[in-house]
N, C-alpha and C positions, 0 to 999 in steps of 0.2 A: 360334452364334446366340443361345443362351440368355444368354450374358454380355452381348451387345450389347442384348438386350431389357431386361436388368436395369439397365444403365446408362441407357437411355432412360427407364425407369420412375423411376429415381432423379432424373433431370433434371426430369421432369414433377413429381415430388413437391417438388423444391426450389422450384418456382415457385408451389406452392399457397399458401404462407404466407411472408411476408418474415422474415428472421432476427430473432430477439429481440435487442433492444438490451441493453447492459450496464446492470445496475441502478444506481441512485443510490448504494446502499451499497457495491457493488463498486468503482465509480469512486473513491469516497472512500478505500477501503482502498488501492487502487493509488497514489493521490496521496500518502497518508501514508507508504507504504513508500518511494516514490521520494524524497520530500523528506527523510525521515529518513536514508536511505542517503547522499544527496548531502551533507547537512549534517555527518554524522559523518565522511565522507571529507575534507571541507574542513577540519574541525577537526584531524584527524590530520595532514593535509598541513602545517598551520601549527605544531602543537605537537610532533610527533615530532622534526623537525630541531632544535628548541630543546632538547628533552630530551637529544638525543644530543650537543649542543654544550656543555652546562653541567650542573651538578648539578641534580637535579629540585627541590630546595628553592628554587632561584633562577629556575625557569622560570615565566614569566607565562602561565598557562593559564586563569585565571578568565574574563577578558573573551572570549577565543576560544570558551570553552564557552558563555557567555551568548549570544554571537552565533550559535553553532551551534544552540542550542536555539531561539532566536528565529527563525532562518532555517528550521528544520524546521517550526515552527508557521506562519509566513507562507507558506512554500513549499507546505505542505499546502493552505492556503486558496486560494492562486493556482492550483495545479494542479486543485483541485476545481472552481473556477469555470471554468477553461479546459476541463476535461473536460465540464462541463455544457453549455457553449456548443457545443463540438464535437459532443457527442451530439445536441443539438437539430438542428444543421445536417445531420449524418449521417442522423438519423432522417427528415428531410424529403427528402433526396436518395434514401435507400433506398426510401421509400414511393413516390416518383415513378418510380424505375427499376422497382420491382416491379410497379407498376400498368401500366407500358407493356409490360413483358415478358409479363405474364400476361394482358393484355387486359381486366383488370377494374379497377374503381376501387379504389384502395388505402385501406385503413382506416388511421387514424392510429396509427403505432407509436412515436411519440415516447416516450421513457422516462418512467416515473412518477418524481416527485420526492418520494416518500414511502416510508416503510418498511412492509413487511408482516411477518407472523409469521416468515417464512423469514429475512428480514434480521435480525430481532431474535435468532433462535436462532443464526444464524451469528455474529453479533456476540458473543453470550455465549460461544460455543465458543472464538472467538479470544481474547477477553479473559481467559478462564481460563488459556489458554496463556501469554499475556503476563504476567499477574499471578503465575503460579507461577515464572516466570523472574525477575521483579522481586523476589520474596521471597528468592530465592537471592542476589540483589544486596545486599539489606539484610543478610543474614547475612555475606556477604563483607566488606562495609563495616564491620560490627561487629567482625569478626575483625581487620581492618586497624587500626581505632581502638584496640582492646584492645592490639594489638602496637605502638602508638605509631608507626604508619606516617605518612609525610608526607602532608599533605592532597592533594598532587598525585595520589597513588596512590588515595586514597579517592574523590576526585572523578572520576578517570578510570575507576575501576571502575564507579561509578554510571552514567557516560555509556555505556561500552561494553556493559555488561550490559543497560542500558536499551534501547540500540539493538538488541541481539540479541533481547531480549524483544519489542520492537515489530515487528521483521521476522519473527520466528517466528510471532507472533500474526497478522500480515498474511498470511503463507504459509498458515496453517491456514484463515483466512477465504477466501482466494482459492481454495484447493483445494475448500472446501465449496461455494463458488459454482459452480465449474466441474464438479465431480464429484459433488456431493451429500454427504450426511453419511455 
């Protein structure tokens, strides 16, 4: 019986407050990570077959890379806006459901669209991770340039290591949002 009493106490506690919405900063981190990953995969889908079919010095990779970088930027903006709209709708629905289940009037739980000190600290932590990986990218590109590597290899090193850095920084930020520092 003690276990069932614990479960009913947990259920009662779940209705005391509605769930906290995802913060503005966390939504934007997710948007950036998703858009960057999709843009990089799209770039690789276009360029890798070309690189396998002909010598790399003849591969047209510049415009696909420009499109991938632009797509990541535009994708991040679009996903951020869609996330904000979805969050507002979800916040309104969650407040209504919580109020009806708990029998109390719901307080507004729509997410704040501003950063607080926690958001800034998490951003700094993730950016340190991203920038340390980006610094290694610069070193690798310098080594490739000194070795007279084709611009294909230098550009692709920048893109791939940049993507790894962005995703690693996003992972650090998401972990900090979800589990704390």
